[in-house]
C-alpha positions in Angstrom: -88.4 -6.1 18.8 -89.6 -2.4 20.2 -90.0 0.5 18.1 -91.4 0.7 14.3 -91.9 -2.6 12.6 -89.3 -3.7 10.2 -90.4 -3.1 6.5 -89.3 -5.5 4.1 -89.7 -5.3 0.3 -90.1 -8.7 -1.4 -90.0 -9.4 -5.1 -89.2 -12.1 -7.7 -86.9 -10.7 -10.3 -87.1 -10.9 -13.9 -87.6 -14.1 -15.6 -88.5 -16.0 -12.4 -92.2 -16.7 -12.5 -92.6 -18.5 -9.2 -94.6 -16.8 -6.2 -96.0 -19.4 -3.9 -93.1 -19.5 -1.5 -92.5 -16.1 -1.3 -96.2 -15.4 -0.9 -96.3 -17.9 2.2 -93.2 -16.2 3.5 -94.8 -12.7 3.1 -98.0 -14.0 5.1 -95.7 -15.2 7.9 -93.7 -12.1 8.1 -97.2 -10.0 8.5 -98.3 -12.7 11.1 -95.0 -11.6 12.9 -95.6 -7.7 12.7 -93.3 -7.4 9.9 -94.5 -4.8 7.2 -94.4 -6.2 3.8 -94.3 -4.4 0.4 -94.6 -7.1 -2.3 -94.0 -6.2 -5.8 -94.7 -9.7 -7.2 -92.7 -11.4 -9.8 -91.0 -10.5 -13.4 -89.9 -7.4 -11.7 -87.0 -5.4 -13.1 -83.8 -4.6 -10.6 -84.5 -0.9 -11.4 -88.2 -1.3 -10.3 -87.0 -3.2 -7.2 -84.6 -0.8 -6.0 -86.9 2.4 -7.0 -89.6 0.9 -5.0 -87.2 -0.1 -2.1 -85.9 3.6 -1.8 -89.6 5.1 -2.5 -91.2 2.7 0.3 -88.3 3.7 2.7 -87.8 -0.1 3.3 -85.2 -1.6 5.7 -84.9 -4.9 3.8 -84.9 -6.4 0.2 -85.9 -9.9 0.2 -85.4 -11.5 -3.4 -86.3 -15.1 -4.3 -84.4 -16.2 -7.3 -84.7 -19.8 -8.8 -83.4 -18.9 -12.2 -79.8 -19.4 -11.4 -79.3 -15.6 -12.1 -78.2 -15.0 -8.3 -74.7 -14.1 -9.0 -75.8 -11.4 -11.2 -79.1 -10.1 -9.6 -78.2 -10.0 -5.9 -74.9 -7.9 -6.3 -76.9 -5.4 -8.9 -79.6 -4.7 -6.4 -77.2 -3.8 -4.0 -75.0 -2.0 -6.0 -78.1 0.3 -7.2 -78.9 0.6 -3.7 -75.6 2.0 -2.7 -75.6 4.2 -5.9 -79.1 5.6 -4.5 -77.6 6.3 -1.2 -79.2 3.4 0.6 -76.5 1.2 1.6 -78.3 0.8 4.8 -80.8 -1.4 3.2 -80.2 -5.3 3.9 -80.1 -7.3 0.6 -81.1 -10.8 1.4 -83.2 -13.6 0.3 -83.1 -17.2 -1.1 -83.7 -20.0 -3.7 -81.4 -22.6 -5.4 -78.3 -21.1 -4.5 -75.0 -23.2 -3.9 -73.1 -22.9 -0.8 -70.1 -21.4 -2.6 -72.1 -18.9 -4.4 -73.7 -17.9 -1.0 -70.5 -17.2 0.5 -69.3 -15.3 -2.6 -72.5 -13.0 -2.3 -72.1 -12.6 1.4 -68.6 -11.2 0.6 -70.0 -8.7 -1.8 -72.2 -7.5 1.1 -75.3 -9.6 0.6 -76.9 -10.7 3.6 -77.5 -14.3 4.7 -79.1 -16.3 1.7 -81.8 -19.0 2.5 -82.3 -22.2 0.4 -85.3 -24.7 0.2 -86.8 -26.0 3.1 -85.7 -23.2 5.3 -88.1 -22.7 8.2 -89.7 -19.1 7.8 -88.8 -18.7 11.7 -85.1 -18.8 10.7 -85.9 -15.8 8.1 -87.6 -13.8 10.8 -85.2 -14.6 13.2 -82.5 -13.3 10.9 -84.2 -10.3 9.9 -85.2 -9.3 13.5 -81.8 -10.0 14.6 -80.2 -7.7 12.0 -82.6 -5.0 12.7 -82.1 -4.8 16.4 -78.2 -4.3 15.4 -78.9 -1.8 12.6 -82.1 0.1 13.1 -82.7 3.1 15.6 -85.2 1.9 18.2 
């Protein structure tokens, strides 16, 4: 992709306390030329949205294993829209049943990824999205 690098904010919201997978993903993003703003774990939805707006990111990637995906993804999306940033892609992954993934996508959430997904799939998805949605 030509032009400025895609900027991705990654975070692990609220009661999730894991970060090994997202840390590995962040490193792979960086190796592929994607800029990463990593908030860490135990972050509130308000913190995530505020940082996404302040850092002017293109993508918010959440890692959710707590089972709260049906609440957290839509809340982040809704607050971004309320902040005038409906252009930010909300994506991520975790332990999310296929039916829930489909329901979230119908609510405007991007593609979601489960355990074992190659990081190349995530990178390809983000770069493909960026090529269609970001100005060169």
